[in-house]
C-alpha positions in Angstrom: -20.5 -1.8 11.3 -17.6 -3.4 12.9 -19.7 -5.6 15.1 -19.1 -9.4 15.1 -21.9 -11.7 14.1 -22.2 -15.2 15.3 -24.6 -16.6 12.7 -25.9 -16.0 9.2 -29.3 -15.0 10.6 -27.7 -11.7 11.7 -26.6 -10.9 8.2 -29.6 -8.6 7.7 -28.2 -6.2 10.4 -25.0 -5.5 8.5 -24.9 -1.8 7.7 -23.1 -2.1 4.4 -25.8 -4.6 3.2 -28.6 -2.4 4.6 -27.3 0.6 2.7 -27.1 -1.3 -0.5 -30.6 -2.6 -0.3 -32.3 0.6 0.8 -33.8 3.4 -1.3 -30.7 5.5 -1.2 -28.9 5.9 -4.6 -25.3 5.0 -4.2 -23.1 6.8 -6.8 -20.7 4.6 -8.8 -17.8 6.7 -7.5 -18.8 6.5 -3.8 -16.1 5.0 -1.5 -18.8 2.8 -0.1 -18.1 0.3 -2.9 -14.6 -0.2 -1.6 -15.9 -0.9 1.8 -18.6 -3.3 0.6 -16.3 -5.2 -1.7 -13.4 -5.7 0.7 -15.0 -8.7 2.6 -13.6 -12.2 2.5 -16.1 -14.9 1.8 -16.1 -18.6 2.0 -17.7 -19.5 -1.3 -20.6 -21.9 -0.9 -19.3 -25.0 -2.8 -22.1 -27.4 -2.0 -25.8 -27.4 -2.6 -26.4 -27.4 1.2 -24.2 -24.4 1.8 -25.8 -22.6 -1.2 -29.2 -23.2 0.3 -28.0 -21.8 3.6 -26.8 -18.7 1.8 -30.0 -18.2 -0.1 -32.1 -18.5 3.1 -29.8 -16.0 4.9 -30.0 -13.3 2.3 -33.6 -13.7 1.3 -34.8 -10.8 3.4 -32.1 -8.5 2.2 -32.8 -9.5 -1.4 -36.5 -8.8 -0.9 -35.8 -5.3 0.3 -33.4 -4.8 -2.6 -36.1 -5.9 -5.0 -38.6 -3.4 -3.5 -36.2 -0.4 -3.3 -34.1 -0.9 -6.5 -36.6 0.9 -8.7 -35.9 4.0 -6.7 -32.2 3.6 -6.0 -31.0 2.0 -9.2 -28.3 0.3 -7.2 -28.5 -2.9 -9.2 -27.4 -1.0 -12.3 -24.7 0.8 -10.2 -23.3 -2.4 -8.9 -23.0 -3.9 -12.4 -21.2 -0.7 -13.6 -18.9 -0.8 -10.5 -18.2 -4.5 -11.4 -17.5 -3.5 -15.0 -14.9 -1.0 -14.0 -13.1 -3.4 -11.7 -13.3 -6.1 -14.3 -11.6 -3.9 -16.8 -8.9 -3.0 -14.2 -8.5 -6.7 -13.3 -7.9 -7.6 -17.0 -5.1 -5.0 -17.2 -3.6 -5.9 -13.8 -4.0 -9.7 -13.5 -1.5 -9.9 -10.6 -3.3 -7.3 -8.4 -4.9 -9.6 -5.9 -6.8 -6.8 -4.1 -8.5 -5.8 -7.3 -9.2 -9.5 -8.0 -10.8 -9.8 -4.5 -13.0 -6.8 -5.2 -14.0 -8.1 -8.6 -14.8 -11.5 -7.3 -16.9 -10.1 -4.5 -18.8 -7.8 -6.9 -19.6 -10.8 -9.0 -20.8 -12.8 -6.0 -23.2 -10.1 -4.9 -24.5 -9.7 -8.5 -24.9 -13.5 -8.7 -26.9 -13.6 -5.4 -29.3 -10.8 -6.4 -29.7 -12.1 -10.0 -30.6 -15.5 -8.7 -33.2 -14.2 -6.3 -34.8 -12.1 -9.0 -34.8 -14.9 -11.6 -36.6 -17.3 -9.2 -39.4 -14.9 -8.3 -39.7 -12.8 -11.5 -39.7 -13.4 -15.2 -36.8 -12.4 -17.5 -38.3 -9.1 -18.6 -38.7 -8.0 -14.9 -35.1 -9.0 -14.2 -33.9 -6.8 -17.0 -36.1 -3.9 -15.9 -34.5 -4.2 -12.5 -31.0 -4.1 -14.1 -31.9 -0.9 -15.9 -33.6 1.1 -13.1 -31.7 4.3 -12.4 -32.6 7.1 -10.1 -33.9 10.3 -11.6 -30.7 12.1 -10.8 -28.7 9.4 -12.6 -30.9 9.5 -15.6 -30.4 13.3 -15.9 -26.7 12.8 -15.8 -26.9 10.0 -18.3 -28.9 12.1 -20.8 -26.4 15.0 -20.6 -23.4 12.6 -21.0 -25.1 10.7 -23.9 -25.8 14.0 -25.8 -22.2 15.1 -25.2 -20.8 11.8 -26.5 -23.2 11.8 -29.4 -22.0 15.2 -30.6 -18.4 14.0 -30.6 -18.9 10.6 -32.3 -17.1 9.8 -35.5 -18.7 7.9 -38.3 -17.4 4.4 -38.7 -18.4 1.6 -41.0 -20.0 -1.3 -39.2 -19.7 -3.9 -42.0 -19.4 -7.3 -40.4 -16.2 -8.0 -42.2 -14.4 -5.2 -40.5 -16.3 -4.8 -37.2 -13.8 -6.9 -35.2 -10.5 -8.4 -36.1 -11.4 -11.3 -33.8 -14.7 -12.1 -35.3 -15.5 -15.8 -36.0 -15.6 -17.1 -39.5 -19.2 -18.3 -40.1 -19.5 -21.3 -42.4 -23.2 -20.9 -42.9 -24.1 -18.2 -45.5 -27.6 -18.0 -44.1 -26.3 -16.4 -41.0 -24.5 -13.5 -42.6 -27.3 -11.0 -42.3 -28.0 -11.7 -38.6 -24.3 -11.8 -37.8 -23.7 -8.4 -39.5 -26.5 -7.0 -37.5 -25.2 -8.5 -34.2 -21.7 -7.1 -34.8 -23.3 -3.7 -35.6 -25.3 -3.8 -32.3 -22.2 -4.9 -30.3 -20.4 -1.9 -31.6 -23.2 0.4 -30.5 -23.3 -1.2 -27.1 -19.6 -0.9 -26.7 -19.7 2.7 -27.6 -22.5 3.3 -25.1 -20.5 1.4 -22.4 -17.7 3.9 -22.9 -20.1 6.8 -22.5 -21.1 5.6 -19.0 -17.6 6.2 -17.9 -16.4 2.6 -17.8 -12.8 2.0 -18.6 -13.5 -0.3 -21.5 -10.7 -1.4 -23.8 -13.0 -2.8 -26.4 -11.6 -3.3 -29.8 -14.9 -2.3 -31.5 -15.2 1.1 -33.2 -17.6 3.7 -31.9 -20.7 4.5 -34.0 -22.8 7.6 -34.6 -26.0 5.6 -34.0 -25.7 5.9 -30.2 -29.2 7.2 -29.8 -30.6 4.0 -31.4 -28.7 1.9 -29.0 -29.8 4.0 -26.1 -33.4 2.9 -26.8 -32.4 -0.7 -26.1 -31.8 -0.3 -22.4 -32.5 -3.9 -21.5 -29.8 -5.2 -23.9 -27.3 -2.6 -22.9 -26.7 -3.3 -19.2 -27.0 -7.0 -19.8 -24.5 -6.8 -22.6 -22.1 -4.9 -20.4 -22.4 -7.6 -17.7 -22.0 -10.7 -19.9 -19.3 -9.1 -22.0 -17.1 -8.2 -19.0 -17.6 -11.7 -17.4 -16.6 -13.5 -20.6 -13.6 -11.2 -21.1 -12.5 -11.9 -17.5 -12.6 -15.7 -18.3 -10.6 -15.2 -21.5 -8.0 -12.7 -20.4 -7.3 -13.5 -16.7 -5.2 -16.6 -16.4 -6.4 -19.3 -14.1 -4.1 -19.3 -11.0 -4.6 -20.2 -7.4 -5.5 -16.6 -6.5 -7.8 -16.2 -9.5 -9.6 -19.5 -9.1 -12.5 -17.9 -7.1 -12.9 -15.2 -9.7 -13.2 -17.7 -12.5 -15.6 -19.8 -10.5 -17.8 -16.8 -9.6 -17.8 -15.7 -13.3 -19.1 -19.1 -14.5 -21.6 -19.3 -11.6 -23.0 -15.9 -12.6 -23.3 -16.8 -16.2 -25.0 -20.0 -15.3 -27.5 -18.1 -13.1 -28.3 -15.7 -16.0 -28.9 -18.6 -18.3 -31.0 -20.4 -15.7 -33.9 -18.0 -16.5 -34.7 -20.7 -19.1 -35.6 -23.1 -16.3 -38.2 -20.6 -14.9 -39.8 -19.8 -18.2 -41.6 -21.6 -21.1 -40.2 -19.1 -23.6 -37.9 -20.7 -26.2 -34.3 -19.7 -26.0 -34.4 -18.0 -29.4 -37.0 -15.6 -27.9 -35.0 -14.8 -24.8 -33.2 -11.5 -24.5 -30.6 -13.1 -22.3 -29.9 -15.9 -24.8 -30.0 -13.4 -27.6 -27.2 -11.5 -26.0 -25.1 -14.6 -25.6 -25.8 -15.8 -29.2 -25.9 -12.7 -31.2 -23.7 -10.1 -29.4 -20.8 -12.1 -28.0 -19.7 -13.3 -31.4 -16.2 -12.0 -31.4 -15.5 -13.6 -28.0 -17.0 -17.0 -28.6 -14.0 -18.8 -30.1 -11.7 -17.8 -27.3 -14.4 -18.4 -24.6 -15.1 -21.9 -25.8 -11.4 -22.6 -26.0 -11.0 -21.4 -22.4 -13.8 -23.6 -21.2 -12.3 -26.6 -22.9 -8.9 -25.8 -21.4 -10.6 -25.8 -18.0 -12.0 -29.2 -18.7 -8.6 -30.6 -19.8 -6.8 -29.2 -16.8 -9.3 -30.4 -14.2 -7.5 -28.1 -11.8 -8.3 -28.9 -8.2 -9.4 -26.0 -6.0 -6.6 -24.3 -4.2 -6.2 -25.2 -0.5 -7.2 -21.7 0.4 -10.3 -21.5 -1.7 -12.3 -20.5 1.3 -10.1 -17.5 2.1 -8.9 -15.5 -0.9 -7.3 -12.8 1.3 -4.6 -15.3 2.2 -3.0 -14.5 -1.2 -2.7 -10.8 -0.5 0.7 -9.4 0.0 1.4 -7.4 3.2 0.9 -4.1 1.3 -2.4 -5.3 -0.1 -3.4 -6.5 3.3 -2.8 -3.1 4.7 -4.8 -1.5 1.9 -7.6 -3.9 2.5 -7.6 -3.4 6.2 -7.9 0.4 5.8 -11.3 0.1 4.0 -12.5 -3.2 5.4 -12.9 -2.6 9.1 -16.4 -1.3 8.5 -17.3 -4.5 6.8 -15.9 -6.9 9.4 -19.4 -8.0 10.4 -20.0 -9.2 6.9 -16.8 -11.2 6.8 -17.7 -12.8 10.1 -21.1 -14.1 9.0 -20.0 -15.3 5.5 -18.1 -18.3 6.6 -20.6 -21.2 6.0 -19.0 -23.3 8.7 -15.4 -23.2 7.2 -12.4 -22.0 9.1 -10.2 -19.2 7.9 -6.9 -20.2 6.3 -3.7 -18.7 7.5 -1.8 -16.2 5.5 1.3 -17.5 3.9 3.8 -15.5 1.8 4.7 -18.4 -0.4 1.1 -19.6 -0.8 1.0 -18.7 -4.5 4.2 -20.5 -5.3 2.9 -23.7 -3.6 -0.3 -23.6 -5.5 1.4 -23.0 -8.8 3.6 -26.1 -8.1 0.5 -28.0 -7.4 -1.1 -27.0 -10.7 2.1 -28.0 -12.6 2.2 -31.4 -10.9 -1.5 -32.1 -11.7 -1.1 -31.1 -15.3 2.0 -33.3 -15.6 0.1 -36.3 -14.2 -2.8 -35.7 -16.5 -0.6 -35.8 -19.6 0.8 -39.3 -18.8 -0.1 -42.0 -21.3 -3.3 -43.8 -20.6 -1.5 -47.2 -20.5 0.0 -46.1 -17.2 -3.4 -45.4 -15.7 -5.5 -47.9 -13.8 -8.5 -48.8 -15.8 -10.8 -47.9 -12.9 -9.2 -44.5 -12.2 -11.9 -41.9 -12.1 -11.9 -38.2 -11.2 -14.3 -36.9 -8.6 -15.5 -34.4 -11.1 -17.9 -32.5 -8.9 -15.0 -31.4 -6.7 -13.1 -29.9 -9.6 -15.4 -26.9 -9.4 -14.1 -24.8 -12.2 -14.1 -27.6 -14.8 -17.5 -28.8 -13.5 -19.1 -25.4 -14.1 -17.3 -25.0 -17.4 -18.9 -28.2 -18.6 -22.3 -27.1 -17.5 -21.9 -23.7 -19.3 -20.8 -25.5 -22.5 -23.7 -27.9 -22.4 -26.3 -25.2 -21.9 -25.0 -22.8 -24.5 -24.4 -25.5 -27.2 -27.8 -27.3 -26.8 -30.0 -24.3 -27.3 -30.8 -22.6 -30.6 -30.0 -25.8 -32.5 -32.3 -25.3 -35.4 -30.5 -24.6 -38.7 -32.4 -21.3 -39.1 -30.9 -20.0 -35.9 -27.3 -18.9 -35.1 -25.5 -20.6 -32.3 -21.8 -19.6 -32.4 -20.9 -21.8 -29.4 -22.3 -24.9 -31.1 -20.4 -24.1 -34.2 -17.1 -23.5 -32.3 -17.5 -26.7 -30.4 -18.1 -28.7 -33.5 -15.3 -27.3 -35.6 -12.2 -26.8 -33.4 -9.1 -28.7 -34.5 -6.0 -30.4 -33.0 -3.0 -28.2 -32.1 -0.7 -31.2 -32.8 -1.6 -31.7 -36.4 -2.2 -29.6 -39.5 -6.0 -29.1 -39.7 -7.7 -30.5 -42.8 -11.2 -30.4 -44.1 -12.9 -33.7 -43.5 -16.0 -35.1 -45.1 -19.2 -33.5 -43.7 -17.0 -30.9 -41.8 -17.4 -27.2 -42.2 -14.6 -24.9 -43.5 -11.8 -23.9 -41.2 -10.5 -22.2 -39.1 -11.9 -21.9 -35.6 -9.4 -22.6 -32.9 -7.2 -25.5 -31.8 -7.0 -27.7 -28.7 -4.6 -30.5 -27.8 -6.7 -33.5 -28.7 -4.5 -36.0 -26.8 -5.1 -34.1 -23.5 -8.8 -33.8 -24.3 -9.0 -37.5 -25.0 -7.1 -38.3 -21.7 -9.6 -36.1 -19.8 -12.6 -38.0 -21.2 -11.0 -41.4 -20.2 -11.3 -40.2 -16.6 -14.6 -38.4 -16.6 -17.1 -40.3 -18.8 -18.5 -41.9 -15.7 -20.5 -38.7 -15.3 -23.6 -37.6 -17.3 -22.1 -34.3 -18.1 -18.9 -35.5 -19.7 -20.6 -38.4 -21.5 -23.0 -35.9 -23.1 -20.2 -33.6 -24.1 -18.2 -36.6 -25.6 -21.3 -37.6 -27.5 -21.7 -34.2 -29.0 -18.0 -34.1 -30.1 -18.0 -37.6 -31.5 -21.2 -37.0 -33.3 -20.6 -33.5 -34.7 -16.8 -32.7 -34.6 -15.4 -34.8 -37.4 -11.8 -33.9 -36.5 -12.1 -35.2 -32.9 -14.0 -38.3 -34.0 -11.2 -39.2 -36.4 -8.6 -38.6 -33.7 -10.4 -41.0 -31.3 -10.8 -43.7 -33.9 -7.0 -43.5 -34.6 -6.0 -44.1 -31.0 -4.0 -47.3 -30.3 -5.2 -47.2 -26.7 -8.9 -47.0 -27.5 -9.6 -49.3 -24.6 -8.8 -46.4 -22.2 -12.0 -44.8 -23.4 -14.1 -47.8 -24.2 -13.6 -49.5 -20.8 -15.1 -46.7 -18.7 -18.0 -46.5 -21.2 -18.6 -50.2 -20.8 -18.5 -49.9 -17.0 -21.2 -47.2 -17.2 -23.4 -49.5 -19.2 -22.7 -52.5 -17.0 -23.7 -50.5 -13.9 -27.0 -49.3 -15.5 -29.2 -49.9 -12.5 -27.1 -47.3 -10.6 -27.2 -44.7 -13.4 -29.5 -42.1 -14.9 -31.3 -43.7 -17.9 -30.3 -40.7 -20.1 -26.6 -41.4 -19.2 -27.0 -45.0 -20.4 -28.6 -43.8 -23.7 -25.8 -41.3 -24.3 -23.1 -44.0 -23.6 -24.8 -46.5 -25.9 -25.1 -44.0 -28.7 -21.3 -43.2 -28.3 -20.6 -47.0 -28.7 -23.0 -47.1 -31.7 -21.2 -44.1 -33.4 -17.8 -45.8 -32.8 -19.1 -49.0 -34.2 -19.8 -47.3 -37.5 -16.1 -47.4 -38.2 -14.6 -50.7 -39.5 -11.1 -50.0 -38.1 -12.6 -49.6 -34.7 -14.4 -52.9 -35.1 -11.2 -54.7 -36.0 -9.0 -53.0 -33.4 -11.2 -53.9 -30.4 -10.6 -57.6 -31.1 -6.8 -57.2 -31.0 -6.8 -55.6 -27.5 -6.6 -58.0 -24.6 -8.1 -57.0 -21.3 -6.7 -58.7 -18.1 -7.6 -58.5 -14.5 -11.1 -57.3 -15.1 -12.5 -56.2 -11.8 -15.9 -54.6 -12.3 -17.4 -57.3 -14.6 -19.1 -59.5 -11.9 -21.2 -61.8 -14.0 -18.4 -64.2 -14.4 -14.7 -64.3 -13.6 -12.8 -63.5 -16.7 -9.0 -63.6 -16.4 -8.5 -62.6 -20.0 -10.8 -61.5 -22.9 -10.6 -59.2 -25.9 -12.1 -55.7 -25.7 -14.4 -56.7 -28.5 -15.6 -59.8 -26.6 -16.2 -57.7 -23.5 -18.2 -55.1 -25.5 -20.4 -57.9 -26.9 -21.0 -59.3 -23.4 -22.0 -55.9 -21.9 -24.4 -55.1 -24.8 -26.1 -58.6 -24.6 -26.4 -58.2 -20.8 -28.0 -54.8 -21.3 -30.6 -56.2 -23.7 -31.4 -59.1 -21.3 -31.7 -56.7 -18.4 -33.9 -54.4 -20.4 -36.1 -57.3 -21.4 -36.9 -58.1 -17.8 -36.9 -54.7 -16.2 -37.1 -51.6 -18.4 -38.8 -52.9 -21.5 -37.6 -50.1 -23.7 -37.5 -51.1 -27.4 -35.2 -48.2 -28.3 -32.5 -49.4 -26.0 -32.8 -52.8 -27.6 -32.4 -51.3 -31.0 -29.3 -49.3 -30.1 -27.6 -52.3 -28.6 -28.4 -54.6 -31.5 -27.4 -51.9 -34.0 -24.0 -51.6 -32.5 -23.6 -55.4 -32.4 -24.7 -55.6 -36.1 -22.1 -53.0 -37.1 -19.4 -55.0 -35.4 -20.6 -58.5 -36.4 -18.6 -58.8 -39.7 -15.4 -58.2 -37.8 -16.0 -60.6 -34.9 -12.7 -62.5 -34.3 -11.7 -65.2 -31.9 -14.7 -64.8 -29.7 -14.3 -66.1 -26.2 -16.3 -69.3 -25.5 -18.4 -67.4 -22.9 -19.2 -64.7 -25.4 -20.4 -67.3 -27.9 -22.5 -68.9 -25.2 -24.1 -65.5 -24.4 -25.0 -64.9 -28.1 -26.9 -68.2 -28.3 -28.5 -67.6 -24.9 -29.8 -64.2 -26.1 -31.5 -65.9 -29.1 -32.8 -68.6 -26.8 -34.3 -66.1 -24.4 -36.1 -64.3 -27.2 -37.6 -67.6 -28.5 -38.9 -68.4 -25.0 -40.3 -64.9 -24.8 -42.0 -65.3 -28.1 -43.5 -68.7 -27.1 -44.9 -67.2 -23.9 -46.6 -64.3 -25.8 -48.1 -66.7 -28.4 -49.6 -68.7 -25.5 -51.0 -65.5 -23.9 -52.6 -64.5 -27.3 -54.2 -67.9 -27.6 -55.6 -67.7 -24.0 -57.0 -64.2 -24.7 -58.7 -65.4 -27.9 -60.4 -68.2 -26.0 -62.1 -65.9 -23.5 -65.7 -64.7 -23.9 -65.2 -60.9 -23.3 -64.7 -59.8 -26.9 -64.0 -56.1 -26.3 -61.3 -56.8 -23.6 -59.9 -59.6 -25.7 -59.3 -57.3 -28.7 -57.5 -54.7 -26.6 -55.3 -57.3 -24.8 -54.6 -59.2 -28.1 -53.6 -55.9 -29.8 -51.0 -55.2 -27.1 -49.7 -58.8 -27.2 -49.5 -58.7 -31.0 -47.4 -55.6 -30.8 -45.1 -57.2 -28.3 -44.9 -60.3 -30.5 -43.9 -58.1 -33.5 -41.1 -56.4 -31.4 -39.8 -59.7 -30.2 -39.7 -61.2 -33.7 -37.9 -58.1 -35.0 -35.3 -58.6 -32.3 -34.9 -62.3 -33.2 -34.4 -61.4 -36.8 -31.7 -58.9 -35.8 -29.9 -61.5 -33.7 -30.0 -64.0 -36.6 -28.7 -61.3 -39.0 -25.8 -60.7 -36.6 -24.9 -64.4 -36.4 -25.2 -64.6 -40.2 -22.9 -61.7 -40.7 -20.3 -63.2 -38.4 -20.4 -66.6 -40.1 -20.3 -65.3 -43.7 -17.5 -62.9 -43.1 -15.3 -64.5 -40.4 -16.2 -68.2 -39.9 -12.6 -69.2 -40.0 -11.8 -66.9 -37.0 -14.7 -68.1 -34.9 -14.6 -71.8 -34.3 -15.9 -71.4 -30.8 -19.1 -69.8 -32.1 -19.6 -72.8 -34.4 -19.1 -75.1 -31.5 -21.7 -73.2 -29.4 -24.2 -73.1 -32.3 -23.9 -76.9 -32.6 -24.4 -77.3 -28.9 -27.6 -75.1 -29.1 -28.7 -76.2 -32.5 -32.2 -77.1 -31.4 -33.2 -73.5 -30.9 -32.3 -72.7 -34.5 -33.6 -75.8 -36.2 -37.2 -75.2 -35.0 -37.3 -72.1 -37.3 -35.9 -73.9 -40.3 -39.3 -73.9 -42.0 -40.9 -70.9 -40.4 -41.8 -68.3 -43.1 -40.6 -65.4 -40.9 -37.2 -66.8 -40.1 -36.3 -69.5 -42.7 -34.2 -67.2 -44.9 -32.1 -66.0 -41.9 -31.6 -69.6 -40.6 -30.5 -71.0 -43.9 -26.8 -70.3 -43.4 -26.9 -71.4 -39.8 -28.6 -74.6 -41.0 -25.8 -75.1 -43.5 -23.1 -74.8 -40.8 -25.0 -77.1 -38.5 -25.4 -79.7 -41.2 -21.8 -79.6 -42.4 -20.1 -79.7 -39.0 -22.6 -82.1 -37.4 -21.7 -84.6 -40.2 -18.0 -84.2 -39.5 -18.4 -84.6 -35.7 -20.6 -87.7 -36.0 -17.9 -89.6 -37.8 -15.3 -88.9 -35.1 -14.8 -91.5 -32.4 -12.9 -89.3 -29.9 -15.6 -86.8 -28.9 -13.6 -85.0 -26.2 -14.2 -81.2 -26.2 -10.5 -80.5 -27.1 -10.7 -82.9 -30.1 -14.1 -81.6 -31.3 -12.8 -78.0 -31.1 -9.7 -78.9 -33.2 -11.9 -80.6 -35.8 -14.2 -77.6 -36.0 -11.2 -75.2 -36.2 -9.8 -77.2 -39.2 -13.2 -77.4 -40.8 -13.8 -73.7 -40.5 -10.5 -72.9 -42.2 -11.4 -75.2 -45.1 -15.1 -74.1 -45.4 -15.9 -72.2 -48.6 -17.9 -69.0 -48.0 -19.4 -69.5 -51.5 -21.8 -72.0 -49.9 -23.4 -69.2 -47.9 -26.4 -67.3 -49.0 -25.5 -63.6 -49.5 -27.2 -60.9 -47.5 -26.7 -57.1 -47.6 -24.0 -55.8 -45.3 -25.3 -54.9 -41.9 -24.7 -51.2 -41.3 -26.6 -48.9 -39.0 -25.9 -45.2 -38.6 -27.0 -43.0 -35.7 -29.2 -40.1 -36.8 -30.2 -37.4 -34.3 -33.8 -36.4 -33.9 -35.2 -33.5 -35.9 -35.9 -31.5 -32.7 -32.9 -32.4 -30.4 -33.7 -29.5 -28.0 -36.9 -31.3 -26.9 -34.7 -33.9 -25.3 -31.4 -32.2 -24.6 -32.5 -28.9 -23.0 -34.5 -30.4 -20.2 -31.8 -33.1 -19.7 -29.0 -30.5 -19.5 -30.9 -28.4 -17.0 -31.8 -31.4 -14.9 -28.1 -32.0 -14.6 -27.4 -28.4 -13.7 -30.3 -28.5 -11.2 -29.0 -31.7 -9.5 -25.2 -31.4 -9.8 -24.0 -27.8 -10.2 -23.5 -27.3 -6.4 -26.0 -24.4 -6.6 -29.4 -24.5 -4.9 -32.5 -23.9 -6.9 -36.1 -23.2 -5.8 -37.9 -25.9 -7.7 -41.6 -25.0 -7.2 -41.3 -22.2 -9.7 -39.4 -24.2 -12.4 -41.4 -24.4 -15.6 -39.0 -26.3 -17.8 -39.4 -29.8 -16.3 -42.7 -31.3 -17.5 -43.6 -32.9 -14.1 -42.3 -33.3 -10.6 -41.3 -36.8 -11.5 -38.6 -35.7 -13.9 -35.2 -36.9 -12.9 -33.5 -33.8 -11.5 
């Protein structure tokens, strides 16, 4: 067992691994587990290294799959992990125990992933619950003994746990009471297996009933202990690997959804997460958000956890680890071992403090293009994936999703929480909103954080109001605009999420005013034209117009047009002091649409003149539909110009100048039945200011602008025809899971640094899905 291995291919010869995967039942108290779990592993942190790992352990996993029904070692391994997890929670500074717990999770993760990819969920849970005949006899005796000694406790949901979440939806009370009752039973049975559980749930005399739910029991034990580790063990340099493996394992368990067509609400794994972890959810979501805020970089010794062990712990480890040296040797994935240093922990702690201090700096001190390499902040990255998966399933109002509720109702630690309109009753938990906001300013260039920001702005009224009250709103809007501007390089879903965030922000009048008071200088990424200085509002208009024009020529997606124009319409009444180039682009947009309309009309006439009637009808029908879309877009642009003129003509003399310069594109629709109402106010402006200009001898640009500026200030708005206020509000689809679940899993598939066998994935509709 002490032999050295030169490659991962020789992993299958390791005696510890061979004993684990064979038919022999290994008792939970066997010293073998100390030997097995004393290895040091270089965690695979990239998709390539994860693939290499999967290929290396495939044969061992296959043998384990075949022999586990006889040995029951999968169940034993989970119980061994549970014991060590409980000990780790009590002794968070015991680095040797942390090493064992991390390694146990790693092995569980590898086995679980293999089984999920080749089996269905039910088969996975059966594998978890296989126990040898000898173990079953012991369990029956132990269960009977525990049952005889049980006390009768009430399991009313109001007293089941002092940490239970307040549920604002009365429709959930029955299912929630049931879930707390089942959690109590499962905790009681976990105690009966000899685990050192410190659960705060009372034991119950219905143990026999819970014993019949085998599949839920071992799964509950695994998930519960992982979540408790995340909550109770602080994130330090020497616990970083433990937290990362915990999240990886949870993500692997949830990934059963990728390999099944079963809805989440019918999944036993998701049911355990949603219905039986209720009392941990608030703290768990808070911890995940804290990981996102901290964006803690991985410790320098992430590839060698043993470097954090003290001399005494190293000696303890070496006593049991010599037999597993072959395993340590092969599990390197091409990384070198780090040297042991007695002050390593202190150095890492200082690094953490320095990073958090930098993150808390005011956004005004940050470069507008500063972005985090999010995928290298492994713990925060996986925390985001877990949050997205858990909160985007079971979204129907008839279902209970405590993670979604917690995410949508947490409050700010810096202010007294208050109930806002359309917000559910308090309390849940609190997070420092200013730090959360700062985190988003540096991470929204990624799909994952944009999606999370969308969810919070759309559904968490407290966080939305906080964002809208920020004086430095440009620190968030600028990276969002950069995402939209670089659309050809982005996932189309990412563009949609970003546009919807802008649309939601534009629903607020204060936001629409504020963006025109913020001046942007030294704009680097906007390459359409050199702009030394422009307002944030003007830049936002430019980016949205460019997106519409790009979409017209490339993507041809009418929904993208609608979102862009809806945001412009919401902002239009607050347009102020628009840059001349912005005014030019507004008129150019309308001009482009008129030319597109003319081209379609010509094509319709050509089709109608052809002899093939059947083909003509089909082609004409498509062209008529295109014509209808174009004309709707033209009307929206005219409404936006109308809104600006009727509400803030005196602040937009450059827009008047640009309209006069391009007046021919508007006057052609003066008598058109579809557009004449919307061009009436524009015609009034053109007539009034054209008359003033014609009587002026000095027609220099500077003089004309001065005349228009004076005329705009004196112009009476009573001369304008009144139109209803332009206001668009984003409304989510009735079945959001149809879009968000595949989208979230496509992000996990592509970016989670885990390797997935894709030929067995059922969730994605086709191989052409963007993964």
